[in-house]
VEXLODO-196097 format. One line per 10 residues: number of its first residue (from 1); for each residue x, y, z of N, C-alpha, C, CB. Coordinates in nm, 2 decimals. Glycine has a CB too. Example, Ala and Ser with C-alpha at 12.3 -4.5 7.8 and 13.67 -1.06 7.14 Angstrom:
<pts>
1> 1.32 -0.57 0.78 1.23 -0.45 0.78 1.32 -0.33 0.78 1.13 -0.45 0.90; 1.28 -0.22 0.71 1.37 -0.11 0.71 1.29 0.00 0.79 1.41 -0.06 0.57
</pts>
This chain:
<pts>
1> 0.09 -0.12 0.00 0.00 0.00 0.00 0.09 0.12 0.00 -0.10 0.00 0.12; 0.06 0.22 -0.09 0.15 0.33 -0.10 0.10 0.44 0.00 0.15 0.39 -0.24; 0.18 0.55 0.01 0.15 0.65 0.11 0.01 0.72 0.09 0.26 0.76 0.10; -0.03 0.76 -0.03 -0.16 0.82 -0.05 -0.27 0.73 0.00 -0.18 0.86 -0.19; -0.26 0.60 -0.03 -0.36 0.50 0.01 -0.37 0.49 0.17 -0.34 0.36 -0.05; -0.25 0.49 0.23 -0.25 0.49 0.38 -0.31 0.61 0.44 -0.10 0.47 0.43; -0.28 0.73 0.38 -0.33 0.86 0.43 -0.49 0.86 0.41 -0.27 0.98 0.35; -0.53 0.81 0.30 -0.68 0.80 0.28 -0.75 0.72 0.38 -0.71 0.75 0.14; -0.69 0.61 0.42 -0.74 0.52 0.52 -0.70 0.55 0.66 -0.71 0.37 0.49; -0.61 0.65 0.67 -0.56 0.70 0.80 -0.49 0.58 0.88 -0.68 0.75 0.89
11> -0.40 0.52 0.81 -0.32 0.40 0.86 -0.17 0.44 0.87 -0.34 0.28 0.78; -0.11 0.38 0.98 0.03 0.39 0.99 0.10 0.29 0.89 0.09 0.37 1.13; 0.23 0.30 0.87 0.29 0.20 0.79 0.28 0.06 0.84 0.44 0.23 0.78; 0.29 0.04 0.97 0.28 -0.10 1.03 0.13 -0.15 1.02 0.32 -0.09 1.18; 0.04 -0.06 1.04 -0.10 -0.09 1.02 -0.14 -0.13 0.88 -0.20 0.02 1.07; -0.08 -0.06 0.78 -0.10 -0.10 0.64 -0.04 -0.23 0.61 -0.04 0.01 0.55; 0.07 -0.26 0.67 0.13 -0.40 0.64 0.04 -0.51 0.70 0.27 -0.41 0.71; -0.01 -0.49 0.82 -0.10 -0.58 0.87 -0.23 -0.60 0.79 -0.14 -0.54 1.02; -0.28 -0.48 0.74 -0.39 -0.48 0.65 -0.36 -0.56 0.52 -0.43 -0.34 0.61; -0.25 -0.54 0.46 -0.21 -0.62 0.34 -0.20 -0.76 0.37 -0.08 -0.56 0.28
21> -0.14 -0.80 0.49 -0.13 -0.94 0.53 -0.26 -1.00 0.54 -0.05 -0.95 0.66; -0.36 -0.93 0.60 -0.49 -0.99 0.61 -0.56 -1.01 0.47 -0.58 -0.89 0.69; -0.54 -0.91 0.38 -0.59 -0.93 0.25 -0.53 -1.05 0.18 -0.56 -0.80 0.16; -0.39 -1.07 0.19 -0.33 -1.18 0.13 -0.37 -1.31 0.19 -0.17 -1.17 0.15; -0.40 -1.31 0.33 -0.44 -1.43 0.39 -0.58 -1.47 0.34 -0.45 -1.41 0.54; -0.67 -1.37 0.32 -0.80 -1.40 0.27 -0.79 -1.46 0.13 -0.89 -1.27 0.27; -0.70 -1.41 0.04 -0.68 -1.47 -0.09 -0.63 -1.61 -0.08 -0.58 -1.38 -0.17; -0.54 -1.64 0.01 -0.50 -1.78 0.03 -0.61 -1.87 0.08 -0.38 -1.78 0.13; -0.69 -1.82 0.17 -0.80 -1.89 0.22 -0.90 -1.92 0.11 -0.87 -1.82 0.33; -0.93 -1.82 0.02 -1.02 -1.85 -0.09 -0.97 -1.95 -0.18 -1.05 -1.71 -0.16
31> -0.84 -1.94 -0.21 -0.77 -2.04 -0.30 -0.78 -2.18 -0.24 -0.63 -2.01 -0.33; -0.76 -2.19 -0.11 -0.77 -2.32 -0.05 -0.92 -2.37 -0.05 -0.72 -2.32 0.10; -1.01 -2.28 -0.02 -1.15 -2.32 -0.02 -1.20 -2.37 -0.16 -1.24 -2.21 0.03; -1.14 -2.30 -0.27 -1.18 -2.34 -0.40 -1.11 -2.46 -0.46 -1.16 -2.22 -0.49; -1.01 -2.51 -0.39 -0.93 -2.62 -0.44 -1.02 -2.75 -0.43 -0.80 -2.64 -0.35; -1.01 -2.83 -0.54 -1.07 -2.96 -0.54 -0.97 -3.06 -0.59 -1.20 -2.96 -0.64; -0.97 -3.18 -0.53 -0.87 -3.28 -0.58 -0.90 -3.32 -0.72 -0.87 -3.40 -0.48; -0.79 -3.36 -0.79 -0.81 -3.41 -0.93 -0.87 -3.55 -0.91 -0.67 -3.41 -1.00; -0.98 -3.57 -0.99 -1.05 -3.70 -0.98 -0.98 -3.81 -1.05 -1.19 -3.68 -1.02; -1.00 -3.93 -1.01 -0.94 -4.05 -1.08 -1.00 -4.05 -1.22 -0.97 -4.18 -1.00
41> -0.92 -4.09 -1.31 -0.96 -4.10 -1.45 -0.93 -3.97 -1.53 -1.11 -4.12 -1.45; -0.89 -3.87 -1.46 -0.85 -3.74 -1.53 -0.73 -3.76 -1.62 -0.83 -3.63 -1.43; -0.73 -3.71 -1.74 -0.61 -3.72 -1.83 -0.52 -3.61 -1.80 -0.66 -3.72 -1.98; -0.39 -3.64 -1.79 -0.28 -3.54 -1.76 -0.16 -3.57 -1.84 -0.25 -3.54 -1.61; -0.07 -3.47 -1.85 0.06 -3.49 -1.90 0.16 -3.44 -1.79 0.08 -3.40 -2.03; 0.28 -3.48 -1.80 0.39 -3.43 -1.71 0.42 -3.28 -1.74 0.52 -3.52 -1.72; 0.43 -3.21 -1.63 0.47 -3.07 -1.65 0.63 -3.06 -1.64 0.41 -2.98 -1.53; 0.68 -3.08 -1.76 0.83 -3.10 -1.77 0.90 -2.97 -1.72 0.87 -3.13 -1.91; 0.85 -2.86 -1.75 0.92 -2.73 -1.70 0.93 -2.73 -1.55 0.84 -2.61 -1.75; 0.82 -2.77 -1.48 0.82 -2.76 -1.34 0.91 -2.88 -1.28 0.68 -2.78 -1.28
51> 0.90 -3.00 -1.34 0.97 -3.11 -1.29 1.12 -3.09 -1.30 0.93 -3.24 -1.36; 1.16 -3.04 -1.42 1.31 -3.03 -1.44 1.36 -2.90 -1.38 1.33 -3.02 -1.59; 1.28 -2.81 -1.33 1.33 -2.69 -1.26 1.34 -2.71 -1.11 1.25 -2.57 -1.30; 1.29 -2.82 -1.06 1.29 -2.85 -0.92 1.44 -2.86 -0.87 1.21 -2.98 -0.89; 1.47 -2.81 -0.75 1.61 -2.81 -0.70 1.66 -2.95 -0.69 1.61 -2.74 -0.57; 1.58 -3.05 -0.67 1.63 -3.19 -0.65 1.65 -3.26 -0.79 1.53 -3.27 -0.57; 1.61 -3.20 -0.90 1.62 -3.26 -1.03 1.77 -3.26 -1.06 1.54 -3.18 -1.14; 1.82 -3.38 -1.09 1.96 -3.39 -1.13 1.98 -3.50 -1.24 2.05 -3.43 -1.00; 1.98 -3.46 -1.36 1.99 -3.56 -1.47 2.12 -3.64 -1.47 1.97 -3.49 -1.60; 2.22 -3.59 -1.40 2.35 -3.66 -1.40 2.38 -3.73 -1.27 2.46 -3.56 -1.42
61> 2.27 -3.77 -1.21 2.28 -3.84 -1.08 2.34 -3.98 -1.09 2.15 -3.85 -1.01; 2.40 -4.02 -0.98 2.45 -4.16 -0.98 2.37 -4.24 -0.88 2.60 -4.17 -0.93; 2.28 -4.18 -0.81 2.18 -4.25 -0.73 2.09 -4.33 -0.81 2.10 -4.15 -0.64; 2.08 -4.46 -0.78 2.00 -4.55 -0.86 1.86 -4.52 -0.87 2.02 -4.70 -0.81; 1.79 -4.48 -0.76 1.65 -4.45 -0.76 1.62 -4.32 -0.84 1.60 -4.44 -0.62; 1.71 -4.22 -0.81 1.69 -4.10 -0.88 1.71 -4.11 -1.03 1.78 -3.98 -0.83; 1.81 -4.19 -1.07 1.84 -4.22 -1.21 1.72 -4.29 -1.28 1.97 -4.31 -1.22; 1.66 -4.38 -1.21 1.54 -4.45 -1.26 1.43 -4.35 -1.28 1.49 -4.56 -1.16; 1.41 -4.26 -1.19 1.31 -4.15 -1.20 1.34 -4.06 -1.32 1.30 -4.07 -1.07; 1.46 -4.01 -1.33 1.50 -3.92 -1.44 1.48 -3.99 -1.57 1.65 -3.88 -1.42
71> 1.52 -4.12 -1.58 1.51 -4.19 -1.71 1.36 -4.21 -1.75 1.58 -4.33 -1.70; 1.28 -4.24 -1.65 1.14 -4.26 -1.67 1.07 -4.13 -1.72 1.07 -4.31 -1.54; 1.10 -4.02 -1.65 1.05 -3.89 -1.68 1.09 -3.85 -1.83 1.10 -3.78 -1.59; 1.21 -3.87 -1.86 1.26 -3.84 -2.00 1.19 -3.92 -2.10 1.41 -3.85 -2.01; 1.17 -4.05 -2.07 1.11 -4.14 -2.16 0.96 -4.11 -2.19 1.13 -4.29 -2.11; 0.89 -4.06 -2.09 0.75 -4.04 -2.10 0.71 -3.89 -2.10 0.68 -4.11 -1.98; 0.80 -3.81 -2.14 0.77 -3.66 -2.13 0.66 -3.61 -2.21 0.90 -3.59 -2.17; 0.62 -3.68 -2.32 0.51 -3.64 -2.41 0.39 -3.73 -2.40 0.56 -3.64 -2.55; 0.39 -3.83 -2.31 0.28 -3.92 -2.30 0.16 -3.86 -2.22 0.32 -4.05 -2.23; 0.04 -3.91 -2.25 -0.08 -3.88 -2.18 -0.11 -3.99 -2.08 -0.20 -3.85 -2.28
81> -0.14 -3.95 -1.95 -0.16 -4.05 -1.85 -0.30 -4.03 -1.79 -0.06 -4.03 -1.74; -0.34 -4.13 -1.71 -0.47 -4.13 -1.64 -0.44 -4.13 -1.49 -0.56 -4.25 -1.68; -0.50 -4.04 -1.42 -0.48 -4.03 -1.27 -0.54 -4.14 -1.20 -0.54 -3.90 -1.22; -0.47 -4.19 -1.10 -0.53 -4.29 -1.00 -0.46 -4.26 -0.87 -0.50 -4.44 -1.04; -0.53 -4.29 -0.76 -0.48 -4.27 -0.63 -0.42 -4.39 -0.57 -0.59 -4.21 -0.53; -0.31 -4.38 -0.50 -0.24 -4.49 -0.43 -0.31 -4.50 -0.30 -0.09 -4.46 -0.41; -0.36 -4.62 -0.27 -0.43 -4.64 -0.14 -0.35 -4.61 -0.02 -0.48 -4.79 -0.13; -0.21 -4.61 -0.03 -0.13 -4.58 0.08 -0.11 -4.43 0.10 0.01 -4.65 0.06; -0.16 -4.35 0.01 -0.14 -4.21 0.02 -0.27 -4.13 0.01 -0.04 -4.16 -0.09; -0.38 -4.19 0.06 -0.51 -4.12 0.05 -0.52 -4.00 0.15 -0.62 -4.22 0.08
91> -0.43 -3.99 0.24 -0.44 -3.87 0.33 -0.40 -3.74 0.26 -0.35 -3.90 0.46; -0.32 -3.75 0.16 -0.28 -3.63 0.09 -0.32 -3.65 -0.06 -0.12 -3.62 0.10; -0.44 -3.59 -0.09 -0.50 -3.60 -0.22 -0.42 -3.52 -0.33 -0.64 -3.56 -0.22; -0.31 -3.45 -0.29 -0.23 -3.38 -0.39 -0.12 -3.47 -0.44 -0.17 -3.26 -0.33; -0.11 -3.59 -0.39 -0.01 -3.69 -0.43 -0.08 -3.79 -0.51 0.07 -3.75 -0.31; -0.04 -3.80 -0.64 -0.11 -3.89 -0.74 -0.02 -3.99 -0.80 -0.18 -3.80 -0.84; -0.08 -4.10 -0.85 -0.01 -4.20 -0.93 -0.07 -4.19 -1.07 -0.03 -4.34 -0.87; 0.00 -4.25 -1.16 -0.04 -4.26 -1.30 -0.07 -4.40 -1.34 0.07 -4.20 -1.40; -0.19 -4.43 -1.39 -0.24 -4.56 -1.41 -0.14 -4.63 -1.51 -0.38 -4.56 -1.47; -0.08 -4.56 -1.61 0.00 -4.62 -1.71 0.14 -4.65 -1.66 0.01 -4.53 -1.83
101> 0.18 -4.60 -1.54 0.31 -4.63 -1.48 0.32 -4.77 -1.44 0.33 -4.53 -1.36; 0.42 -4.85 -1.50 0.43 -4.99 -1.47 0.54 -5.02 -1.37 0.46 -5.07 -1.60; 0.61 -4.91 -1.32 0.71 -4.94 -1.22 0.66 -4.99 -1.09 0.79 -4.80 -1.20; 0.74 -5.06 -1.02 0.70 -5.11 -0.88 0.80 -5.06 -0.78 0.70 -5.27 -0.88; 0.76 -4.98 -0.69 0.63 -4.91 -0.67 0.62 -4.80 -0.77 0.61 -4.86 -0.53; 0.49 -4.76 -0.79 0.47 -4.65 -0.89 0.52 -4.52 -0.83 0.31 -4.64 -0.92; 0.56 -4.43 -0.93 0.61 -4.30 -0.89 0.49 -4.22 -0.84 0.68 -4.23 -1.00; 0.51 -4.13 -0.74 0.41 -4.04 -0.69 0.44 -3.90 -0.74 0.41 -4.04 -0.53; 0.34 -3.83 -0.78 0.36 -3.70 -0.84 0.27 -3.60 -0.76 0.32 -3.70 -0.99; 0.32 -3.49 -0.73 0.24 -3.38 -0.67 0.16 -3.33 -0.79 0.33 -3.27 -0.61
111> 0.03 -3.28 -0.76 -0.06 -3.24 -0.86 0.00 -3.12 -0.94 -0.19 -3.19 -0.80; 0.09 -3.04 -0.89 0.15 -2.93 -0.96 0.25 -2.98 -1.06 0.22 -2.83 -0.86; 0.29 -3.11 -1.05 0.39 -3.16 -1.15 0.31 -3.22 -1.28 0.47 -3.27 -1.09; 0.18 -3.20 -1.28 0.10 -3.25 -1.39 0.02 -3.14 -1.45 0.01 -3.36 -1.34; -0.01 -3.15 -1.58 -0.09 -3.06 -1.66 -0.22 -3.13 -1.69 -0.02 -3.01 -1.79; -0.33 -3.08 -1.64 -0.46 -3.15 -1.66 -0.51 -3.12 -1.80 -0.56 -3.09 -1.56; -0.54 -3.23 -1.87 -0.59 -3.21 -2.01 -0.74 -3.22 -2.02 -0.53 -3.32 -2.09; -0.80 -3.31 -1.94 -0.95 -3.32 -1.95 -1.00 -3.39 -1.82 -0.99 -3.39 -2.08; -1.12 -3.37 -1.79 -1.18 -3.45 -1.68 -1.17 -3.39 -1.55 -1.12 -3.58 -1.68; -1.13 -3.26 -1.53 -1.12 -3.19 -1.40 -1.19 -3.06 -1.41 -0.97 -3.17 -1.36
121> -1.28 -3.03 -1.31 -1.36 -2.91 -1.31 -1.27 -2.79 -1.31 -1.46 -2.91 -1.20
</pts>
């Protein structure tokens, strides 16, 4: 909030910061209230930009598990997948599996790592 806005509302600098924090908190609350889990059967693609920009992404890894993940991601970067939920992770509906993933155990993806193509409101 700039100085003319603070003067109009008769707020100090600290009061205006609290006011802005309250506005931001209400925006976050609205976003959380509007959030709906992605339903099973929804078609998605991998969000390669987000996945490969993650700080833990390392295409030159020597770690066997991470190497497996990197190879799988690169191999399936353009594929279309169907969402399914892992029964072991039903407490967090933002963690999703892909029905077409044949690895044992299946890779888990956060919903932000996926691009919804169809089937989600």
